[in-house]
C-alpha positions as CSV (number, residue, x, y, z in Angstrom):
1,M,0.0,0.0,0.0
2,T,1.4,3.4,-1.0
3,D,1.9,6.1,1.6
4,R,-1.0,8.1,0.2
5,R,-3.4,5.2,0.3
6,R,-2.3,4.4,3.9
7,L,-3.0,8.1,4.8
8,A,-6.4,8.0,3.1
9,T,-7.3,4.6,4.8
10,H,-6.3,6.0,8.2
11,Y,-8.2,9.3,7.6
12,N,-11.5,7.6,6.4
13,L,-11.5,5.2,9.4
14,E,-10.6,7.8,12.0
15,K,-13.2,10.3,10.6
16,R,-15.9,7.6,10.8
17,L,-14.9,6.6,14.3
18,A,-14.7,10.2,15.4
19,A,-18.3,10.9,14.2
20,R,-19.4,7.8,16.2
21,I,-17.9,9.3,19.4
22,M,-19.3,12.8,18.7
23,N,-22.8,11.4,18.3
24,A,-22.7,9.0,21.2
25,P,-25.0,9.7,24.2
26,A,-23.2,11.2,27.1
27,D,-23.7,8.0,29.2
28,R,-22.2,5.8,26.5
29,R,-19.4,8.1,25.4
30,A,-16.6,6.5,27.4
31,D,-17.4,3.0,26.1
32,V,-17.8,4.2,22.5
33,S,-14.5,6.1,22.7
34,L,-12.7,3.0,24.1
35,E,-14.2,0.8,21.3
36,A,-13.2,3.4,18.7
37,Y,-9.6,3.7,19.8
38,D,-9.2,-0.1,20.1
39,E,-10.6,-0.5,16.5
40,L,-8.2,2.2,15.2
41,F,-5.1,0.6,16.7
42,R,-6.1,-2.9,15.7
43,T,-6.8,-1.8,12.1
44,I,-4.0,0.8,11.4
45,A,-1.0,-1.4,12.0
46,W,1.4,1.5,10.9
47,H,0.0,4.0,13.5
48,D,2.7,5.8,15.5
49,G,1.3,4.3,18.7
50,H,2.7,1.0,17.7
51,R,6.2,2.2,17.1
52,I,8.7,1.1,19.7
53,G,12.5,1.8,19.4
54,G,14.2,4.0,16.8
55,D,13.7,7.7,17.5
56,R,10.7,7.1,19.7
57,E,12.6,7.4,23.0
58,R,14.3,10.6,21.9
59,K,11.0,12.1,20.9
60,L,9.4,11.0,24.2
61,R,12.2,12.6,26.2
62,E,11.6,15.8,24.3
63,I,7.9,15.7,25.2
64,Y,8.4,14.7,28.8
65,G,11.4,16.8,29.6
66,P,9.4,19.8,30.8
67,Y,7.2,17.6,33.0
68,L,10.2,15.7,34.5
69,R,11.9,18.9,35.4
70,R,8.9,20.0,37.4
71,V,8.5,16.8,39.4
72,G,10.0,16.5,42.9
73,P,10.9,13.6,45.1
74,T,7.9,14.1,47.4
75,D,5.3,14.5,44.6
76,E,2.5,12.1,43.8
77,V,2.0,12.4,40.1
78,L,-1.0,11.6,37.7
79,E,-0.6,11.4,34.0
80,V,-3.8,11.4,32.0
81,G,-3.4,9.7,28.7
82,C,-0.1,7.9,29.3
83,G,-0.1,5.8,26.1
84,L,2.3,2.9,26.1
85,G,3.6,4.0,29.5
86,E,7.4,3.8,28.7
87,Q,7.9,7.1,30.5
88,A,6.7,5.6,33.8
89,R,10.3,4.5,34.7
90,W,11.6,8.1,34.2
91,F,9.0,9.5,36.6
92,A,9.5,6.7,39.1
93,E,13.1,7.9,39.5
94,R,12.0,11.4,40.3
95,C,8.8,11.3,42.3
96,R,7.2,9.5,45.2
97,R,4.6,7.8,43.1
98,Y,3.6,7.9,39.4
99,T,0.1,6.8,38.2
100,G,-0.6,6.7,34.5
101,I,-4.1,6.2,33.0
102,D,-5.3,5.6,29.5
103,I,-8.5,4.6,27.8
104,S,-7.3,1.9,25.4
105,E,-6.0,-1.5,26.3
106,E,-4.6,-1.8,22.8
107,V,-2.3,1.1,23.6
108,L,-1.7,0.6,27.3
109,T,0.7,-2.3,27.2
110,L,2.8,-3.2,30.2
111,R,6.2,-4.1,29.0
112,G,8.2,-6.0,31.6
113,E,8.2,-5.2,35.3
114,L,7.5,-1.6,36.4
115,P,9.1,0.1,39.5
116,A,7.2,-0.4,42.7
117,N,6.1,3.2,42.9
118,T,4.3,3.2,39.5
119,D,0.7,2.2,38.6
120,L,-0.8,2.0,35.1
121,R,-4.5,1.7,34.8
122,I,-7.4,1.7,32.3
123,V,-9.4,4.8,33.4
124,D,-11.5,7.2,31.5
125,A,-9.9,10.7,31.4
126,V,-13.3,12.3,32.1
127,N,-14.4,10.3,35.1
128,L,-11.6,10.0,37.6
129,A,-13.9,8.3,40.2
130,P,-11.2,5.7,41.0
131,F,-9.2,8.5,42.7
132,A,-10.2,10.2,45.9
133,D,-10.2,14.0,46.4
134,D,-6.8,15.5,47.0
135,S,-4.8,12.4,45.8
136,F,-2.1,14.1,43.8
137,D,0.4,17.0,43.9
138,V,0.9,17.2,40.1
139,A,-1.2,16.1,37.1
140,F,-0.3,16.4,33.5
141,S,-1.4,15.5,30.0
142,S,0.3,15.7,26.6
143,Q,-2.0,15.9,23.5
144,L,-5.1,14.6,25.4
145,V,-7.6,17.5,25.6
146,E,-8.1,17.6,21.9
147,H,-9.2,14.0,21.9
148,L,-12.0,14.5,24.4
149,H,-15.6,15.3,23.4
150,P,-15.9,19.1,23.7
151,E,-18.8,18.6,26.2
152,D,-16.5,16.5,28.4
153,V,-13.6,18.9,28.7
154,P,-15.2,21.0,31.5
155,V,-15.9,17.9,33.4
156,H,-12.3,16.6,32.9
157,M,-10.9,19.9,34.2
158,E,-13.2,19.7,37.3
159,E,-12.1,16.2,37.9
160,V,-8.4,17.0,37.7
161,A,-8.9,19.9,40.0
162,R,-10.8,17.6,42.4
163,V,-8.0,15.0,42.6
164,L,-5.3,17.6,43.0
165,R,-4.3,18.7,46.5
166,P,-4.7,22.4,47.4
167,G,-1.9,24.3,45.5
168,G,-1.5,21.4,43.1
169,R,-0.6,21.9,39.5
170,Y,-2.0,20.7,36.2
171,M,0.4,20.9,33.3
172,L,-1.1,20.3,29.8
173,E,0.0,20.6,26.2
174,T,-2.4,20.5,23.3
175,P,-2.4,21.8,19.7
176,N,-3.8,25.2,19.0
177,R,-6.8,25.4,16.6
178,V,-5.3,28.6,15.1
179,T,-2.4,26.6,13.6
180,G,-4.4,23.5,12.8
181,P,-5.7,21.1,12.0
182,H,-3.2,18.8,13.7
183,D,-4.7,15.4,13.3
184,V,-4.6,13.2,10.2
185,S,-7.3,15.4,8.6
186,R,-4.7,18.1,8.0
187,A,-4.0,16.5,4.6
188,F,-7.7,16.7,3.6
189,D,-9.6,19.4,5.6
190,D,-9.2,23.0,6.9
191,V,-10.4,22.0,10.4
192,A,-9.9,18.9,12.5
193,T,-12.4,16.2,11.6
194,C,-10.8,13.0,13.0
195,F,-9.8,12.1,16.6
196,H,-9.0,15.7,17.4
197,L,-12.7,16.1,18.3
198,K,-12.0,19.8,19.1
199,E,-8.8,21.8,18.8
200,W,-8.9,24.6,21.3
201,T,-7.3,28.0,21.7
202,N,-5.5,29.4,24.8
203,G,-8.4,31.7,25.4
204,E,-11.1,29.0,25.3
205,L,-9.1,26.7,27.6
206,L,-8.4,29.4,30.1
207,R,-12.1,30.1,30.5
208,V,-12.9,26.4,31.0
209,M,-10.0,26.0,33.5
210,R,-11.0,29.1,35.5
211,A,-14.5,27.8,35.8
212,A,-13.1,24.4,37.1
213,G,-11.3,26.1,39.9
214,F,-7.8,26.8,38.5
215,R,-6.5,30.2,39.5
216,R,-3.0,30.9,38.1
217,F,-1.7,30.1,34.6
218,R,1.7,30.4,33.1
219,S,3.2,29.4,29.7
220,P,6.8,29.2,28.3
221,L,8.0,32.0,26.1
222,F,10.7,30.2,24.1
223,R,11.0,26.9,22.2
224,Q,11.8,23.8,24.1
225,A,15.3,23.6,22.7
226,A,16.2,26.8,24.5
227,Y,15.1,25.3,27.9
228,D,17.1,22.1,27.1
229,K,20.3,24.2,26.6
230,N,19.7,26.3,29.7
231,P,17.5,24.6,32.3
232,R,17.3,27.8,34.4
233,L,15.0,29.2,31.8
234,A,12.4,26.6,32.7
235,R,11.3,28.8,35.6
236,L,12.5,32.2,34.6
237,A,11.2,32.6,31.0
238,E,7.5,32.0,31.6
239,F,4.7,34.5,31.5
240,P,1.0,34.5,32.3
241,T,-0.8,32.6,29.6
242,D,-3.2,35.5,29.0
243,W,-0.6,37.2,26.9
244,K,-1.3,34.8,24.1
245,R,-5.0,35.6,23.8
246,P,-5.0,38.8,21.8
247,I,-2.3,37.5,19.5
248,E,-4.1,34.3,18.7
249,A,-7.3,36.3,18.2
250,L,-5.6,38.4,15.5
251,V,-3.8,35.4,13.8
252,G,-7.1,33.5,13.8
253,R,-8.6,35.9,11.4
254,L,-6.0,35.1,8.7
255,P,-6.4,32.4,5.9
256,V,-5.5,28.9,7.0
257,R,-2.0,28.9,5.4
258,W,-0.9,32.1,7.1
259,R,-2.5,31.1,10.4
260,Q,-0.4,27.9,10.4
261,K,2.9,29.7,9.5
262,L,2.5,32.8,11.7
263,G,0.9,31.0,14.6
264,T,3.8,28.5,14.8
265,A,6.4,31.3,14.6
266,L,4.7,33.2,17.4
267,R,4.6,30.1,19.8
268,L,0.8,29.9,20.0
269,R,1.0,26.2,20.8
270,I,-1.0,25.6,24.0
271,T,1.4,24.8,26.9
272,I,-0.2,25.7,30.3
273,E,0.8,25.2,33.9
274,A,-2.2,25.9,36.1
275,W,-2.6,25.9,39.9
276,T,-5.6,25.1,42.0
């Protein structure tokens, strides 16, 4: 199968499954989502989620570097949407306890023994009922929010705030709609139509998070490479996330091609650290 045919096969399947999730009744949404993700990963054998080895570890370390730097030895940490869970060992070395949750058994594959202070579970990101109030010091997610049904995102934020201890932090990273789409539909559509059920803006997420009880928001100013070269920047070169709102509002009025180029250059990607 050619690369173009693979892409089209992936797109058509994911778009169909995404429509199934979007149209599912609220009380069935978690089950329908799990079934959809399992079907995707069973069918699309070339999906990135199956790739182990090669450049995967390097890419994962780039993704998780900011989170690892912010975790301390006394922290109890929750990752929402942990995927294959390879990163569990990195966090186990840095925190008191790491808990990773994911919706799909086809993705969440335990590979060998895990450190005693780690726990990987199948749990819906919207309903964190398995966890008591004030269970964690830090929660984080990477490219999760865009995969949730838009109606479920406020509930997700409320649940994360609930399981965080007072003064706890939620760190999240998600694509910005202004520079999108960022799922497989990018090759076919002007807006996300596949498993990115809604791509958000900084302004939209800030409103939802404030309503959920988060009170303070900061975002990095520079690209990740700058922080890797000078770790001290990780704390110093951050500003209140609100500074991005007027910029993305202006960029969002441009044609798609210019939105994508200019928005990327202006660092409009959503990376938020929020406190309860």
